[in-house]
C-alpha positions, 0 to 999 in steps of 0.5 A: 867767328867771334864765338870761337875765340877768347876775347878781350873787350876794346872800344871797337868790340871783342878782339882775338887774343895774341895767339891769333896774331902769331907769337913774337917768339921764334917758332920751329920752321915747318916743312914746306908744302912742295905742291904749293911751292910748285904752283906758286913758282908757275904763277910767278913766272909772269913776273919774270916778264916784268923784270926782264923788260925793266932790265933789258930796256936799261941797256937797249935804250942806248942802242934804240936811241942810236939806231932809230935816232930817238931823243932823250925825251923819246926814250923817257916816254918809251921807258915810261909807257909800259908802266903808264899802260899798266894802269889800264891793265891792273883794273882790267885784271881785277875784273877778269880774275873775278870773272874767269878765275885767277888761273886763266887771268895768268894765261891772258897776262902771258898772251898779252906779253907775248904779243907785245914782245913780238911787236917790239922785236919786229919794230921798224920804227919808233911808232911800231916800237911804241905800240909794242910797249903799249901792249906789253904795259897792259900785260904788266898790269895784269901780271902785277895784280894777279901773281901776288893775289894767286900766290896769297890765296893758295898759300897756307898761312904758315908759308904765305910770306915765303910763297907770296914773295915769289913774284918779286923774286921772279921780277929780280931774276927777270931784271938780271936776265935782262942785264945779261941779255944786254951784255950778250947781244951788245956785240951784234950789229946795232939794228939786230942787237936791241931787237934780239934783247926785246924779242927774247921776252916772248920765251917765258910767255910760251913756257907759262902757257904750257905750265899753267895747265898743271896749276889748280884754280884759287880755292877762294875763287872756287868757293865764290863760285859755289864750287866747294868740292873742287876748292876742298881738293885744292886746299887739301893739297896746298895746306900743311894738314887735312885739318888746316884745309877744313879750317881754311875752307870754313873761313872762306865759306864764312867770308863768302857768305856760305852757311857752315852747314852747306857742304855739297860739292856745288852750292848756290852762292848769292852773287854780290857785285864783287867787281862792280859798283858795290865793291868800289863803294864799300872800298872808296866811298863808304869804307869801314874804319878797318877797310879805310886803314887797310886801303891806306896801308895797301896803297901807301906801301905801293906808293912808297915802293916806287916813289923812292926811285928803284925803277929809275935806278933799274932803268937808268943805271948805265946813265948813273954810272956814266955820270959817276965817271964810267965811260966804257960801254962794256963796263957800264953793262957789266956794272948793271949785271952786278946790280941784277945779282945784288937784287936777286941775291938780297931778295932771298933774305926776305923770301926765307925769313919773312915768315920767321921774323915777320913783315915789319922788322925786315921792312923797317931795316930795308927802308933804313938801308935805302935811306943811308945808301941814297944819301951816300950815293947823292953825296958821292955824285955831288963830289963828282959834279964838282970835278967835271974835268977828271974822274974821282976814282973813290967817288966812282967806287962809292957810287957803284957800291951805293947803287948795289946797296940800294937795290939790295936793301930794296930787294930784301924788304920793301920790294917783295913785302909791298906785294905780300902785304897788299895782297894779304890784308884786303878782305876776300870781297874787296881783294881783287879791286883793292890789289888793283888800286895798289898796282895802279898807284905803283905803276903810275909812280913808276911811269912818272919816274921813268918818264921824268928822270933825265929831265929831273936830274938835268933840272936839279942835278943828279945828286939833287934827284937822289937827295929827293929819293932819300927824303921820300924813303925816310918818309916811308920809314915813318909811315911803315913804323906808325901805320902798318901792323904785323900780319905774320901768321894771320889767315886771310879771312881773319885779317881785318881785326888788325886794322881800324885803330891806325897808329893805336894798333900797338895798344890793341896788341898789348891788350891781347898779350895781357889777356893771354898772360892772365888767362888760366891754362885751361882757357888758353886759346888755340892757335890759328890752325886750331881755332875753327875745328869746333865749328867745322867738325872732324876733317873729312877723309882726304879726297882722291886727287889726280 
C-alpha cells in the first residue's frame, strides 16, 4: 500500500502523512450506518450476560451464603470462578472464530451461557452451583473475545469507536439489570430468590440465538476463506459508501495475501496457520517491533482495566456500603442500583464522543477521575475505620458518591476503550489470538480480585485496599500517556504504522504533520476513504442484497 501514500522518510522507512492518522480538528459528524448499528447491537447482546452475572452476584451472594451456609472464602471462590474459567474460554473462542466464523462463535457463547444459567438456577448445593459457574465462565471468555472483534470488523472506520464500544455498553446494561433483579427478587423466600436472580440470565441467550440469524458473517473472515462475493455484499451494507466498501475490500485482500486482480466471488486462499503455532510464534516469540508494541499496548490496557479494582466494586458494593455504615439490606441494594445507573449513563459519553474526540483524551480523563475517586474513597473509609462505634454520616455520603464517581469514570473511558483499542490494533492475521490474550489477562486479574478482596481488606483494611487500587490507576495513567498512540480514523488493515516506536510515537506524528504542512496543494494526500481508489478502480455496481 506504500505506493498509494505520500510519505516522509523515517528511521523505520516510509510512513503515511498525518491525513492517514485522522486530523486533530473536529470533523463534521457523519450519518450513522443503521444496518451496521443493528447487527452490532445483536452481536453485543452476549455482553449483557457478562454484566448481568457480575451485577446479580453482588446481591445474590449474601442470600446464597445464608441459604447454603457458605463461608466468605467460598463466596470469594464462587465469584472468582467465572473469571478464572474465562481464561479457558477466551483462547477457545479465538480458535473457534477462525474455524467456524465470528457469527457462529457468538451463538456458541450464548449456548454455553444458557447451560450455565440453568445449572445455577437449579443448583441444590454448593458443588452444583459451582459447576454452573464453571460453565458460565467459559461462555464469558467466548463473549468477551468475540463481541468486540466482530463489532470492529463490521464497522466502518468513521464509526468504529462508536460501534465497538457497544459490548461494554451492554455489559453496563447487564450490571444494571442484575442490580435491579437483586432488589426485585430480594422479597421472595430465601431459597427461591437467589435462584430466580441467577436463572433470569438465560433469557438473553434465547433472544441472541434467534437474532443471530439476521447477522451477516464478518467480511474479514469471509475474505480469509476466499468468499469475496459474500464479503463484498456485507461491506456494501456496512460501509458509509460504495467506494469505501471497495477500498475496505482491497485493504482486507491485501492483508489476507490475495492478489488485487483476484475479483471472483470465490477465490483460492493459501491457508496460513492463522490459529496455530505460526501465529503464536509471530505474536510471542519473534514479533516485529510494531507487533511487540501492539502486544504491550493491547495486553497493558486490559491489565490496567481490571487491576484498578472495578470488578471488586461491582461484586462487593453491598459490603463496601456496609463497611461505610449502611446497614439496611434494602438500602444497600438500592445503592447498588445507583451504581448500575452511574455506569450505564456515563458510558454514553464514550459511545457518542469516542470517534469525535479520539481514544486518548477520553482514556486519560477516565484514568484521572478513577485515581481521584479511589483516593477520596480510601480516605473516607479510613475515617469510618477510626469510628467503629458510630456512623459518620458525611463519610458515608462521600463513600457512596465516590463509588458512583469511580464506576462512572471507569465507564466513560477505560471500560469501553480497553475493548475498542485492543480489538482494533492487531493485524488481521493475529487479531483473534491477540484479542484472546488480552481477554485472558483481563479475566485473570478480575478473578484474582474477586477471589481475594475480602481477604485483602481484612489483611490491610478496606481503606488500604482502595489506596492500592488508586496507585495502580495512577500507574495506568502514565502507561496510557506514554505508550498508547491515537487510533481514531485509522482502518484496521493500516494500523501497524502507528506502532513500533514505543514512547517516541509522538515524534513520528509530528513529522507527519510537518510533511502535510510543507506538501504543495497538488500533492496533498487523500483521506483514508480515498487512498485506495487508484488501485481498486471504480466501485462496482452495488450488489443485490436480500
